[in-house]
PyMOL Python script that loads the backbone (N, CA, C, O; Angstrom):
from pymol import cmd

cmd.read_pdbstr("""\
ATOM      1  N   MET A   1     -13.922  22.596  17.343  1.00  0.00           N
ATOM      2  CA  MET A   1     -12.583  22.261  17.401  1.00  0.00           C
ATOM      3  C   MET A   1     -12.830  21.190  19.499  1.00  0.00           C
ATOM      4  O   MET A   1     -12.337  20.157  19.952  1.00  0.00           O
ATOM      5  N   GLN A   2     -13.821  22.244  20.084  1.00  0.00           N
ATOM      6  CA  GLN A   2     -13.420  21.361  21.600  1.00  0.00           C
ATOM      7  C   GLN A   2     -14.749  19.814  21.247  1.00  0.00           C
ATOM      8  O   GLN A   2     -14.640  18.644  21.613  1.00  0.00           O
ATOM      9  N   GLU A   3     -15.453  20.223  20.740  1.00  0.00           N
ATOM     10  CA  GLU A   3     -16.525  18.848  19.855  1.00  0.00           C
ATOM     11  C   GLU A   3     -15.361  17.568  19.061  1.00  0.00           C
ATOM     12  O   GLU A   3     -15.603  16.524  18.456  1.00  0.00           O
ATOM     13  N   ARG A   4     -14.408  18.083  19.329  1.00  0.00           N
ATOM     14  CA  ARG A   4     -13.131  17.212  18.578  1.00  0.00           C
ATOM     15  C   ARG A   4     -12.622  16.976  19.637  1.00  0.00           C
ATOM     16  O   ARG A   4     -12.983  15.834  19.920  1.00  0.00           O
ATOM     17  N   ARG A   5     -12.046  17.327  20.347  1.00  0.00           N
ATOM     18  CA  ARG A   5     -11.219  17.027  21.618  1.00  0.00           C
ATOM     19  C   ARG A   5     -11.592  15.019  21.912  1.00  0.00           C
ATOM     20  O   ARG A   5     -10.857  14.034  21.847  1.00  0.00           O
ATOM     21  N   LYS A   6     -12.487  15.126  22.104  1.00  0.00           N
ATOM     22  CA  LYS A   6     -13.443  13.688  22.885  1.00  0.00           C
ATOM     23  C   LYS A   6     -13.304  12.966  22.273  1.00  0.00           C
ATOM     24  O   LYS A   6     -13.173  11.855  22.786  1.00  0.00           O
ATOM     25  N   PHE A   7     -13.232  13.074  20.763  1.00  0.00           N
ATOM     26  CA  PHE A   7     -12.481  11.445  20.033  1.00  0.00           C
ATOM     27  C   PHE A   7     -11.093  11.463  19.306  1.00  0.00           C
ATOM     28  O   PHE A   7     -10.914  10.744  18.323  1.00  0.00           O
ATOM     29  N   GLY A   8      -9.839  12.512  19.924  1.00  0.00           N
ATOM     30  CA  GLY A   8      -9.023  12.190  20.053  1.00  0.00           C
ATOM     31  C   GLY A   8      -7.707  12.366  19.339  1.00  0.00           C
ATOM     32  O   GLY A   8      -7.547  13.307  20.116  1.00  0.00           O
ATOM     33  N   PRO A   9      -6.571  12.367  18.583  1.00  0.00           N
ATOM     34  CA  PRO A   9      -6.196  12.566  18.224  1.00  0.00           C
ATOM     35  C   PRO A   9      -6.635  11.674  17.036  1.00  0.00           C
ATOM     36  O   PRO A   9      -6.599  10.444  17.028  1.00  0.00           O
ATOM     37  N   LEU A  10      -7.026  12.422  16.105  1.00  0.00           N
ATOM     38  CA  LEU A  10      -7.164  10.721  14.668  1.00  0.00           C
ATOM     39  C   LEU A  10      -6.821  12.170  13.626  1.00  0.00           C
ATOM     40  O   LEU A  10      -6.831  13.400  13.663  1.00  0.00           O
ATOM     41  N   GLY A  11      -6.574  11.201  12.864  1.00  0.00           N
ATOM     42  CA  GLY A  11      -6.187  12.012  11.359  1.00  0.00           C
ATOM     43  C   GLY A  11      -5.005  12.509  11.033  1.00  0.00           C
ATOM     44  O   GLY A  11      -3.995  12.378  11.725  1.00  0.00           O
ATOM     45  N   TRP A  12      -5.069  13.134   9.913  1.00  0.00           N
ATOM     46  CA  TRP A  12      -3.504  13.617  10.351  1.00  0.00           C
ATOM     47  C   TRP A  12      -2.689  13.525  10.550  1.00  0.00           C
ATOM     48  O   TRP A  12      -3.363  13.855  11.526  1.00  0.00           O
ATOM     49  N   ASN A  13      -1.080  13.321  10.846  1.00  0.00           N
ATOM     50  CA  ASN A  13       1.041  12.914  11.034  1.00  0.00           C
ATOM     51  C   ASN A  13       0.282  12.204  12.708  1.00  0.00           C
ATOM     52  O   ASN A  13       0.714  12.611  13.786  1.00  0.00           O
ATOM     53  N   THR A  14      -0.890  11.104  12.626  1.00  0.00           N
ATOM     54  CA  THR A  14      -1.331  10.196  13.627  1.00  0.00           C
ATOM     55  C   THR A  14      -1.273   9.166  13.018  1.00  0.00           C
ATOM     56  O   THR A  14      -1.749   8.929  11.908  1.00  0.00           O
ATOM     57  N   ALA A  15      -0.612   8.396  13.788  1.00  0.00           N
ATOM     58  CA  ALA A  15       0.381   6.970  13.786  1.00  0.00           C
ATOM     59  C   ALA A  15      -0.643   6.438  13.371  1.00  0.00           C
ATOM     60  O   ALA A  15      -1.691   7.075  13.480  1.00  0.00           O
ATOM     61  N   PRO A  16      -0.658   5.281  12.847  1.00  0.00           N
ATOM     62  CA  PRO A  16      -1.869   4.417  12.931  1.00  0.00           C
ATOM     63  C   PRO A  16      -1.041   3.526  12.475  1.00  0.00           C
ATOM     64  O   PRO A  16       0.042   3.523  11.889  1.00  0.00           O
ATOM     65  N   GLU A  17      -2.378   2.178  13.186  1.00  0.00           N
ATOM     66  CA  GLU A  17      -2.073   0.958  14.744  1.00  0.00           C
ATOM     67  C   GLU A  17      -1.747   0.165  14.140  1.00  0.00           C
ATOM     68  O   GLU A  17      -2.102  -0.902  14.638  1.00  0.00           O
ATOM     69  N   PHE A  18      -0.574  -0.097  12.185  1.00  0.00           N
ATOM     70  CA  PHE A  18      -0.748  -1.470  11.803  1.00  0.00           C
ATOM     71  C   PHE A  18      -0.439  -2.430  12.535  1.00  0.00           C
ATOM     72  O   PHE A  18       0.213  -2.226  13.559  1.00  0.00           O
ATOM     73  N   SER A  19      -0.663  -3.132  12.331  1.00  0.00           N
ATOM     74  CA  SER A  19      -0.654  -4.936  13.743  1.00  0.00           C
ATOM     75  C   SER A  19       0.468  -5.556  12.289  1.00  0.00           C
ATOM     76  O   SER A  19       0.700  -4.888  11.282  1.00  0.00           O
ATOM     77  N   SER A  20       0.935  -6.765  12.528  1.00  0.00           N
ATOM     78  CA  SER A  20       2.023  -7.452  12.173  1.00  0.00           C
ATOM     79  C   SER A  20       1.414  -8.296  11.774  1.00  0.00           C
ATOM     80  O   SER A  20       2.064  -9.185  11.224  1.00  0.00           O
ATOM     81  N   GLY A  21      -0.406  -8.495  11.847  1.00  0.00           N
ATOM     82  CA  GLY A  21      -1.417  -8.958  10.889  1.00  0.00           C
ATOM     83  C   GLY A  21      -1.241  -8.294   9.376  1.00  0.00           C
ATOM     84  O   GLY A  21      -1.026  -8.759   8.257  1.00  0.00           O
ATOM     85  N   ASP A  22      -1.460  -6.860   9.968  1.00  0.00           N
ATOM     86  CA  ASP A  22      -1.393  -6.227   8.440  1.00  0.00           C
ATOM     87  C   ASP A  22       0.061  -6.833   7.686  1.00  0.00           C
ATOM     88  O   ASP A  22      -0.030  -7.400   6.598  1.00  0.00           O
ATOM     89  N   PHE A  23       1.039  -6.705   8.187  1.00  0.00           N
ATOM     90  CA  PHE A  23       2.861  -6.003   7.364  1.00  0.00           C
ATOM     91  C   PHE A  23       2.158  -8.006   7.040  1.00  0.00           C
ATOM     92  O   PHE A  23       2.376  -8.568   5.967  1.00  0.00           O
ATOM     93  N   ALA A  24       1.506  -8.580   8.006  1.00  0.00           N
ATOM     94  CA  ALA A  24       1.767 -10.490   7.065  1.00  0.00           C
ATOM     95  C   ALA A  24       0.616 -10.013   5.540  1.00  0.00           C
ATOM     96  O   ALA A  24       0.923  -9.469   4.479  1.00  0.00           O
ATOM     97  N   CYS A  25      -0.556 -10.438   5.982  1.00  0.00           N
ATOM     98  CA  CYS A  25      -1.886  -9.876   4.886  1.00  0.00           C
ATOM     99  C   CYS A  25      -0.879  -9.548   3.705  1.00  0.00           C
ATOM    100  O   CYS A  25      -0.731 -10.481   2.915  1.00  0.00           O
ATOM    101  N   ALA A  26       0.161  -7.877   3.324  1.00  0.00           N
ATOM    102  CA  ALA A  26       1.055  -7.159   2.468  1.00  0.00           C
ATOM    103  C   ALA A  26       2.633  -7.899   2.186  1.00  0.00           C
ATOM    104  O   ALA A  26       3.672  -7.756   1.542  1.00  0.00           O
ATOM    105  N   LEU A  27       2.306  -8.321   2.662  1.00  0.00           N
ATOM    106  CA  LEU A  27       3.668  -9.492   2.251  1.00  0.00           C
ATOM    107  C   LEU A  27       3.595 -10.533   1.419  1.00  0.00           C
ATOM    108  O   LEU A  27       4.282 -10.785   0.429  1.00  0.00           O
ATOM    109  N   GLN A  28       1.808 -11.710   2.388  1.00  0.00           N
ATOM    110  CA  GLN A  28       1.519 -12.045   1.053  1.00  0.00           C
ATOM    111  C   GLN A  28       0.575 -11.996   0.267  1.00  0.00           C
ATOM    112  O   GLN A  28      -0.365 -12.774   0.102  1.00  0.00           O
ATOM    113  N   THR A  29       0.857 -11.001  -0.252  1.00  0.00           N
ATOM    114  CA  THR A  29       0.055 -10.085  -1.471  1.00  0.00           C
ATOM    115  C   THR A  29       0.747 -10.208  -1.853  1.00  0.00           C
ATOM    116  O   THR A  29       0.855 -11.365  -2.259  1.00  0.00           O
ATOM    117  N   LEU A  30       1.577  -9.563  -2.069  1.00  0.00           N
ATOM    118  CA  LEU A  30       3.617  -8.928  -3.233  1.00  0.00           C
ATOM    119  C   LEU A  30       4.024 -10.636  -3.100  1.00  0.00           C
ATOM    120  O   LEU A  30       4.848 -10.994  -3.941  1.00  0.00           O
ATOM    121  N   HIS A  31       3.731 -11.290  -2.520  1.00  0.00           N
ATOM    122  CA  HIS A  31       4.443 -12.803  -2.978  1.00  0.00           C
ATOM    123  C   HIS A  31       3.210 -12.769  -3.938  1.00  0.00           C
ATOM    124  O   HIS A  31       3.427 -12.629  -5.142  1.00  0.00           O
ATOM    125  N   MET A  32       1.981 -12.883  -3.497  1.00  0.00           N
ATOM    126  CA  MET A  32       1.109 -13.792  -5.244  1.00  0.00           C
ATOM    127  C   MET A  32       1.527 -12.726  -5.806  1.00  0.00           C
ATOM    128  O   MET A  32       2.646 -12.913  -6.283  1.00  0.00           O
ATOM    129  N   PHE A  33       1.138 -11.693  -5.967  1.00  0.00           N
ATOM    130  CA  PHE A  33       0.815 -10.772  -7.214  1.00  0.00           C
ATOM    131  C   PHE A  33       2.474 -11.398  -7.836  1.00  0.00           C
ATOM    132  O   PHE A  33       2.448 -12.067  -8.869  1.00  0.00           O
ATOM    133  N   LEU A  34       3.728 -11.153  -7.206  1.00  0.00           N
ATOM    134  CA  LEU A  34       5.177 -11.310  -8.006  1.00  0.00           C
ATOM    135  C   LEU A  34       4.959 -13.231  -8.469  1.00  0.00           C
ATOM    136  O   LEU A  34       4.468 -13.196  -9.597  1.00  0.00           O
ATOM    137  N   SER A  35       5.061 -14.126  -8.220  1.00  0.00           N
ATOM    138  CA  SER A  35       4.770 -15.106  -7.874  1.00  0.00           C
ATOM    139  C   SER A  35       3.714 -15.242  -9.214  1.00  0.00           C
ATOM    140  O   SER A  35       4.060 -15.986 -10.131  1.00  0.00           O
ATOM    141  N   GLY A  36       2.691 -14.659  -9.283  1.00  0.00           N
ATOM    142  CA  GLY A  36       1.249 -14.829 -10.674  1.00  0.00           C
ATOM    143  C   GLY A  36       2.065 -14.158 -11.248  1.00  0.00           C
ATOM    144  O   GLY A  36       1.720 -14.141 -12.429  1.00  0.00           O
ATOM    145  N   ALA A  37       3.168 -13.449 -11.080  1.00  0.00           N
ATOM    146  CA  ALA A  37       3.921 -12.848 -12.864  1.00  0.00           C
ATOM    147  C   ALA A  37       4.778 -13.293 -13.116  1.00  0.00           C
ATOM    148  O   ALA A  37       5.674 -12.451 -13.167  1.00  0.00           O
ATOM    149  N   THR A  38       5.232 -14.609 -13.426  1.00  0.00           N
ATOM    150  CA  THR A  38       6.465 -15.180 -14.278  1.00  0.00           C
ATOM    151  C   THR A  38       6.775 -14.851 -15.211  1.00  0.00           C
ATOM    152  O   THR A  38       7.989 -14.755 -15.390  1.00  0.00           O
ATOM    153  N   THR A  39       5.681 -14.436 -16.508  1.00  0.00           N
ATOM    154  CA  THR A  39       5.705 -13.865 -17.705  1.00  0.00           C
ATOM    155  C   THR A  39       7.001 -13.165 -17.684  1.00  0.00           C
ATOM    156  O   THR A  39       7.621 -12.697 -16.729  1.00  0.00           O
ATOM    157  N   VAL A  40       7.313 -13.198 -19.098  1.00  0.00           N
ATOM    158  CA  VAL A  40       8.217 -12.544 -19.695  1.00  0.00           C
ATOM    159  C   VAL A  40       8.150 -11.977 -20.516  1.00  0.00           C
ATOM    160  O   VAL A  40       7.505 -12.686 -21.288  1.00  0.00           O
ATOM    161  N   VAL A  41       8.466 -10.695 -21.216  1.00  0.00           N
ATOM    162  CA  VAL A  41       7.349  -9.278 -21.808  1.00  0.00           C
ATOM    163  C   VAL A  41       8.638  -9.232 -22.745  1.00  0.00           C
ATOM    164  O   VAL A  41       9.709  -8.763 -22.359  1.00  0.00           O
ATOM    165  N   PRO A  42       8.390  -9.865 -24.252  1.00  0.00           N
ATOM    166  CA  PRO A  42       9.445  -9.491 -25.593  1.00  0.00           C
ATOM    167  C   PRO A  42       9.700  -8.684 -25.736  1.00  0.00           C
ATOM    168  O   PRO A  42       8.623  -8.325 -26.211  1.00  0.00           O
ATOM    169  N   GLY A  43      10.400  -7.657 -25.788  1.00  0.00           N
ATOM    170  CA  GLY A  43      11.478  -6.351 -25.354  1.00  0.00           C
ATOM    171  C   GLY A  43      11.491  -5.611 -24.810  1.00  0.00           C
ATOM    172  O   GLY A  43      11.872  -4.451 -24.960  1.00  0.00           O
ATOM    173  N   GLN A  44      10.463  -6.898 -22.963  1.00  0.00           N
ATOM    174  CA  GLN A  44       9.928  -5.386 -21.812  1.00  0.00           C
ATOM    175  C   GLN A  44      11.715  -6.562 -20.874  1.00  0.00           C
ATOM    176  O   GLN A  44      12.105  -7.671 -21.240  1.00  0.00           O
ATOM    177  N   GLY A  45      12.361  -5.605 -19.609  1.00  0.00           N
ATOM    178  CA  GLY A  45      12.506  -6.864 -18.473  1.00  0.00           C
ATOM    179  C   GLY A  45      11.404  -7.371 -17.718  1.00  0.00           C
ATOM    180  O   GLY A  45      10.194  -7.439 -17.934  1.00  0.00           O
ATOM    181  N   PRO A  46      12.260  -7.758 -16.634  1.00  0.00           N
ATOM    182  CA  PRO A  46      11.281  -9.107 -15.681  1.00  0.00           C
ATOM    183  C   PRO A  46      10.811  -7.950 -15.068  1.00  0.00           C
ATOM    184  O   PRO A  46      11.413  -6.946 -14.689  1.00  0.00           O
ATOM    185  N   GLY A  47       9.067  -8.404 -15.019  1.00  0.00           N
ATOM    186  CA  GLY A  47       8.748  -8.175 -13.796  1.00  0.00           C
ATOM    187  C   GLY A  47       7.642  -5.804 -15.029  1.00  0.00           C
ATOM    188  O   GLY A  47       7.276  -4.654 -14.789  1.00  0.00           O
ATOM    189  N   ALA A  48       7.831  -7.122 -16.430  1.00  0.00           N
ATOM    190  CA  ALA A  48       6.776  -5.498 -17.097  1.00  0.00           C
ATOM    191  C   ALA A  48       5.175  -6.887 -16.659  1.00  0.00           C
ATOM    192  O   ALA A  48       4.023  -6.575 -16.360  1.00  0.00           O
ATOM    193  N   SER A  49       5.480  -7.636 -16.730  1.00  0.00           N
ATOM    194  CA  SER A  49       3.674  -8.305 -16.457  1.00  0.00           C
ATOM    195  C   SER A  49       3.393  -8.453 -15.000  1.00  0.00           C
ATOM    196  O   SER A  49       2.666  -9.402 -14.706  1.00  0.00           O
ATOM    197  N   ILE A  50       3.981  -7.432 -13.691  1.00  0.00           N
ATOM    198  CA  ILE A  50       3.624  -7.482 -12.535  1.00  0.00           C
ATOM    199  C   ILE A  50       2.392  -6.536 -13.763  1.00  0.00           C
ATOM    200  O   ILE A  50       2.400  -6.139 -14.928  1.00  0.00           O
ATOM    201  N   PRO A  51       1.295  -6.550 -12.363  1.00  0.00           N
ATOM    202  CA  PRO A  51       0.639  -5.682 -11.908  1.00  0.00           C
ATOM    203  C   PRO A  51       0.688  -3.863 -11.714  1.00  0.00           C
ATOM    204  O   PRO A  51      -0.425  -3.350 -11.828  1.00  0.00           O
ATOM    205  N   TRP A  52       1.488  -3.189 -11.525  1.00  0.00           N
ATOM    206  CA  TRP A  52       1.675  -2.029 -10.539  1.00  0.00           C
ATOM    207  C   TRP A  52       1.110  -1.683 -10.005  1.00  0.00           C
ATOM    208  O   TRP A  52       1.192  -1.487  -8.792  1.00  0.00           O
ATOM    209  N   GLU A  53      -0.474  -1.268 -11.415  1.00  0.00           N
ATOM    210  CA  GLU A  53      -1.627  -0.497  -9.938  1.00  0.00           C
ATOM    211  C   GLU A  53      -1.844  -1.096  -9.017  1.00  0.00           C
ATOM    212  O   GLU A  53      -2.000  -0.692  -7.865  1.00  0.00           O
ATOM    213  N   ALA A  54      -1.901  -2.791  -9.682  1.00  0.00           N
ATOM    214  CA  ALA A  54      -3.218  -2.974  -8.962  1.00  0.00           C
ATOM    215  C   ALA A  54      -2.556  -3.537  -7.897  1.00  0.00           C
ATOM    216  O   ALA A  54      -3.392  -4.042  -7.147  1.00  0.00           O
ATOM    217  N   LEU A  55      -1.345  -3.693  -7.457  1.00  0.00           N
ATOM    218  CA  LEU A  55      -0.955  -4.411  -5.919  1.00  0.00           C
ATOM    219  C   LEU A  55      -0.321  -3.029  -5.686  1.00  0.00           C
ATOM    220  O   LEU A  55       0.866  -3.010  -5.359  1.00  0.00           O
ATOM    221  N   THR A  56      -0.778  -2.238  -5.777  1.00  0.00           N
ATOM    222  CA  THR A  56      -0.376  -0.603  -4.908  1.00  0.00           C
ATOM    223  C   THR A  56      -1.295  -0.735  -4.461  1.00  0.00           C
ATOM    224  O   THR A  56      -1.282  -0.867  -3.237  1.00  0.00           O
ATOM    225  N   TYR A  57      -2.696  -0.781  -5.220  1.00  0.00           N
ATOM    226  CA  TYR A  57      -4.219  -0.139  -4.428  1.00  0.00           C
ATOM    227  C   TYR A  57      -4.439  -1.621  -4.891  1.00  0.00           C
ATOM    228  O   TYR A  57      -4.674  -1.989  -6.042  1.00  0.00           O
ATOM    229  N   VAL A  58      -4.322  -2.381  -3.795  1.00  0.00           N
ATOM    230  CA  VAL A  58      -4.669  -3.447  -3.063  1.00  0.00           C
ATOM    231  C   VAL A  58      -3.587  -3.697  -1.698  1.00  0.00           C
ATOM    232  O   VAL A  58      -3.954  -4.265  -0.669  1.00  0.00           O
ATOM    233  N   THR A  59      -2.679  -3.342  -1.842  1.00  0.00           N
ATOM    234  CA  THR A  59      -1.900  -2.491  -0.407  1.00  0.00           C
ATOM    235  C   THR A  59      -2.283  -1.650   0.383  1.00  0.00           C
ATOM    236  O   THR A  59      -2.565  -1.544   1.577  1.00  0.00           O
ATOM    237  N   GLY A  60      -2.235  -0.995  -0.627  1.00  0.00           N
ATOM    238  CA  GLY A  60      -3.041   0.913   0.228  1.00  0.00           C
ATOM    239  C   GLY A  60      -4.376   1.182   0.820  1.00  0.00           C
ATOM    240  O   GLY A  60      -4.715   1.784   1.839  1.00  0.00           O
ATOM    241  N   GLN A  61      -5.121   0.484  -0.230  1.00  0.00           N
ATOM    242  CA  GLN A  61      -6.351   0.951   0.215  1.00  0.00           C
ATOM    243  C   GLN A  61      -7.256  -0.320   0.018  1.00  0.00           C
ATOM    244  O   GLN A  61      -8.340  -0.400  -0.559  1.00  0.00           O
ATOM    245  N   ILE A  62      -6.454  -1.377   0.707  1.00  0.00           N
ATOM    246  CA  ILE A  62      -6.962  -3.003   1.214  1.00  0.00           C
ATOM    247  C   ILE A  62      -6.941  -3.760   2.020  1.00  0.00           C
ATOM    248  O   ILE A  62      -7.880  -4.403   2.492  1.00  0.00           O
ATOM    249  N   ASN A  63      -4.987  -3.789   2.484  1.00  0.00           N
ATOM    250  CA  ASN A  63      -4.791  -3.713   3.204  1.00  0.00           C
ATOM    251  C   ASN A  63      -4.696  -2.838   4.480  1.00  0.00           C
ATOM    252  O   ASN A  63      -5.208  -3.184   5.545  1.00  0.00           O
ATOM    253  N   TYR A  64      -4.071  -1.789   4.324  1.00  0.00           N
ATOM    254  CA  TYR A  64      -3.932  -0.800   5.713  1.00  0.00           C
ATOM    255  C   TYR A  64      -5.472   0.581   5.043  1.00  0.00           C
ATOM    256  O   TYR A  64      -6.192   0.670   6.038  1.00  0.00           O
ATOM    257  N   GLY A  65      -5.926   1.253   4.224  1.00  0.00           N
ATOM    258  CA  GLY A  65      -6.617   1.433   4.082  1.00  0.00           C
ATOM    259  C   GLY A  65      -7.374   1.969   5.201  1.00  0.00           C
ATOM    260  O   GLY A  65      -7.789   3.092   5.487  1.00  0.00           O
ATOM    261  N   GLY A  66      -7.437   0.566   5.866  1.00  0.00           N
ATOM    262  CA  GLY A  66      -8.563   0.597   6.758  1.00  0.00           C
ATOM    263  C   GLY A  66      -8.301   1.132   8.173  1.00  0.00           C
ATOM    264  O   GLY A  66      -9.023   1.515   9.094  1.00  0.00           O
ATOM    265  N   ARG A  67      -7.750   1.079   8.093  1.00  0.00           N
ATOM    266  CA  ARG A  67      -6.550   1.516   9.796  1.00  0.00           C
ATOM    267  C   ARG A  67      -6.475   3.247   8.886  1.00  0.00           C
ATOM    268  O   ARG A  67      -6.842   4.043   9.751  1.00  0.00           O
ATOM    269  N   VAL A  68      -6.223   3.889   7.834  1.00  0.00           N
ATOM    270  CA  VAL A  68      -5.601   5.518   7.124  1.00  0.00           C
ATOM    271  C   VAL A  68      -7.606   6.077   7.841  1.00  0.00           C
ATOM    272  O   VAL A  68      -8.644   5.619   7.363  1.00  0.00           O
ATOM    273  N   THR A  69      -7.510   7.342   9.276  1.00  0.00           N
ATOM    274  CA  THR A  69      -9.132   8.210   8.761  1.00  0.00           C
ATOM    275  C   THR A  69      -8.561   8.522   8.475  1.00  0.00           C
ATOM    276  O   THR A  69      -8.967   9.580   8.956  1.00  0.00           O
ATOM    277  N   ASP A  70      -6.900   9.056   7.561  1.00  0.00           N
ATOM    278  CA  ASP A  70      -7.619  11.180   7.362  1.00  0.00           C
ATOM    279  C   ASP A  70      -7.488  10.851   5.172  1.00  0.00           C
ATOM    280  O   ASP A  70      -6.469  10.439   4.619  1.00  0.00           O
ATOM    281  N   ASP A  71      -8.490  11.115   4.623  1.00  0.00           N
ATOM    282  CA  ASP A  71      -7.869  11.663   3.058  1.00  0.00           C
ATOM    283  C   ASP A  71      -6.118  12.057   2.387  1.00  0.00           C
ATOM    284  O   ASP A  71      -5.660  11.978   1.247  1.00  0.00           O
ATOM    285  N   ASN A  72      -5.442  12.534   3.843  1.00  0.00           N
ATOM    286  CA  ASN A  72      -3.860  13.564   3.517  1.00  0.00           C
ATOM    287  C   ASN A  72      -2.579  12.263   3.807  1.00  0.00           C
ATOM    288  O   ASN A  72      -1.513  12.028   3.238  1.00  0.00           O
ATOM    289  N   ASP A  73      -3.252  11.650   4.897  1.00  0.00           N
ATOM    290  CA  ASP A  73      -2.532  10.235   4.985  1.00  0.00           C
ATOM    291  C   ASP A  73      -2.660   9.079   4.057  1.00  0.00           C
ATOM    292  O   ASP A  73      -1.674   8.486   3.620  1.00  0.00           O
ATOM    293  N   ARG A  74      -4.056   8.721   3.722  1.00  0.00           N
ATOM    294  CA  ARG A  74      -3.784   8.126   2.847  1.00  0.00           C
ATOM    295  C   ARG A  74      -3.572   7.854   0.862  1.00  0.00           C
ATOM    296  O   ARG A  74      -3.376   6.952   0.048  1.00  0.00           O
ATOM    297  N   ARG A  75      -3.835   9.694   0.953  1.00  0.00           N
ATOM    298  CA  ARG A  75      -2.838   9.701  -0.156  1.00  0.00           C
ATOM    299  C   ARG A  75      -1.018   9.996  -0.039  1.00  0.00           C
ATOM    300  O   ARG A  75      -0.109  10.319  -0.804  1.00  0.00           O
ATOM    301  N   LEU A  76      -1.118   9.802   0.794  1.00  0.00           N
ATOM    302  CA  LEU A  76       0.955   9.274   1.262  1.00  0.00           C
ATOM    303  C   LEU A  76       0.799   8.514   1.687  1.00  0.00           C
ATOM    304  O   LEU A  76       1.734   8.495   2.487  1.00  0.00           O
ATOM    305  N   LEU A  77      -0.162   7.019   1.973  1.00  0.00           N
ATOM    306  CA  LEU A  77       0.187   5.979   1.972  1.00  0.00           C
ATOM    307  C   LEU A  77       0.552   5.461   0.598  1.00  0.00           C
ATOM    308  O   LEU A  77       1.567   4.811   0.344  1.00  0.00           O
ATOM    309  N   MET A  78      -0.457   5.848  -0.323  1.00  0.00           N
ATOM    310  CA  MET A  78       0.300   5.427  -2.336  1.00  0.00           C
ATOM    311  C   MET A  78       1.121   6.057  -2.309  1.00  0.00           C
ATOM    312  O   MET A  78       2.238   5.543  -2.370  1.00  0.00           O
ATOM    313  N   CYS A  79       0.971   7.617  -2.197  1.00  0.00           N
ATOM    314  CA  CYS A  79       2.072   8.077  -2.947  1.00  0.00           C
ATOM    315  C   CYS A  79       3.990   7.243  -2.872  1.00  0.00           C
ATOM    316  O   CYS A  79       4.955   7.071  -3.617  1.00  0.00           O
ATOM    317  N   ILE A  80       3.421   6.883  -0.969  1.00  0.00           N
ATOM    318  CA  ILE A  80       5.028   5.880  -0.193  1.00  0.00           C
ATOM    319  C   ILE A  80       4.588   4.693  -0.955  1.00  0.00           C
ATOM    320  O   ILE A  80       5.601   3.997  -1.024  1.00  0.00           O
ATOM    321  N   LEU A  81       3.875   4.245  -1.406  1.00  0.00           N
ATOM    322  CA  LEU A  81       4.170   2.401  -1.668  1.00  0.00           C
ATOM    323  C   LEU A  81       4.360   3.132  -3.222  1.00  0.00           C
ATOM    324  O   LEU A  81       5.581   3.108  -3.379  1.00  0.00           O
ATOM    325  N   GLY A  82       3.846   3.667  -4.249  1.00  0.00           N
ATOM    326  CA  GLY A  82       4.083   4.391  -5.580  1.00  0.00           C
ATOM    327  C   GLY A  82       5.444   4.183  -5.657  1.00  0.00           C
ATOM    328  O   GLY A  82       5.932   3.690  -6.674  1.00  0.00           O
ATOM    329  N   GLN A  83       6.403   4.633  -4.299  1.00  0.00           N
ATOM    330  CA  GLN A  83       8.159   4.992  -4.871  1.00  0.00           C
ATOM    331  C   GLN A  83       8.348   3.338  -5.055  1.00  0.00           C
ATOM    332  O   GLN A  83       8.789   2.765  -6.051  1.00  0.00           O
ATOM    333  N   TYR A  84       7.832   2.670  -3.656  1.00  0.00           N
ATOM    334  CA  TYR A  84       8.061   1.255  -3.695  1.00  0.00           C
ATOM    335  C   TYR A  84       8.674   0.222  -5.299  1.00  0.00           C
ATOM    336  O   TYR A  84       9.636  -0.341  -5.823  1.00  0.00           O
ATOM    337  N   TYR A  85       6.861   0.670  -5.472  1.00  0.00           N
ATOM    338  CA  TYR A  85       6.179  -0.528  -6.172  1.00  0.00           C
ATOM    339  C   TYR A  85       6.075  -0.106  -7.250  1.00  0.00           C
ATOM    340  O   TYR A  85       5.096   0.559  -7.588  1.00  0.00           O
ATOM    341  N   GLN A  86       6.835  -0.326  -7.862  1.00  0.00           N
ATOM    342  CA  GLN A  86       7.598  -0.012  -9.760  1.00  0.00           C
ATOM    343  C   GLN A  86       8.531  -0.946  -9.898  1.00  0.00           C
ATOM    344  O   GLN A  86       9.460  -1.464  -9.278  1.00  0.00           O
ATOM    345  N   PRO A  87       7.825  -0.998 -11.198  1.00  0.00           N
ATOM    346  CA  PRO A  87       9.391  -1.516 -11.508  1.00  0.00           C
ATOM    347  C   PRO A  87      10.880  -1.121 -11.919  1.00  0.00           C
ATOM    348  O   PRO A  87      11.672  -2.016 -12.213  1.00  0.00           O
ATOM    349  N   ALA A  88      11.186  -0.045 -11.936  1.00  0.00           N
ATOM    350  CA  ALA A  88      12.970   0.151 -10.889  1.00  0.00           C
ATOM    351  C   ALA A  88      13.574  -0.142  -9.771  1.00  0.00           C
ATOM    352  O   ALA A  88      14.771   0.037  -9.546  1.00  0.00           O
ATOM    353  N   VAL A  89      12.687  -0.650  -8.958  1.00  0.00           N
ATOM    354  CA  VAL A  89      13.176  -1.137  -7.961  1.00  0.00           C
ATOM    355  C   VAL A  89      13.295  -2.381  -8.136  1.00  0.00           C
ATOM    356  O   VAL A  89      13.349  -2.935  -7.038  1.00  0.00           O
ATOM    357  N   ARG A  90      13.388  -3.367  -9.300  1.00  0.00           N
ATOM    358  CA  ARG A  90      13.944  -4.751  -9.333  1.00  0.00           C
ATOM    359  C   ARG A  90      15.366  -5.123  -8.237  1.00  0.00           C
ATOM    360  O   ARG A  90      15.860  -6.250  -8.228  1.00  0.00           O
TER     361      ARG A  90
END
""", "prot")
cmd.dss("prot")
cmd.show_as("cartoon", "prot")
cmd.util.cbc("prot")
cmd.orient("prot")
């Protein structure tokens, strides 16, 4: 534990330093996915052609994932994104 002190507060429950650039990139990714999914699938509502899993992965693992240093934090981030990136939030 003493050796861990020199690295500072990294890991679980540590606020990552997300920047406005990270947010802008996530918004651009969201816009790209939503504008690319204009197809309406017969028998299903609008938004059925949006690749929700891919959108969640790209935003969570690629856009923000590099700033998250702990597996539990990454898991939490993906769970939070999963609550918002789904067809029910239309």
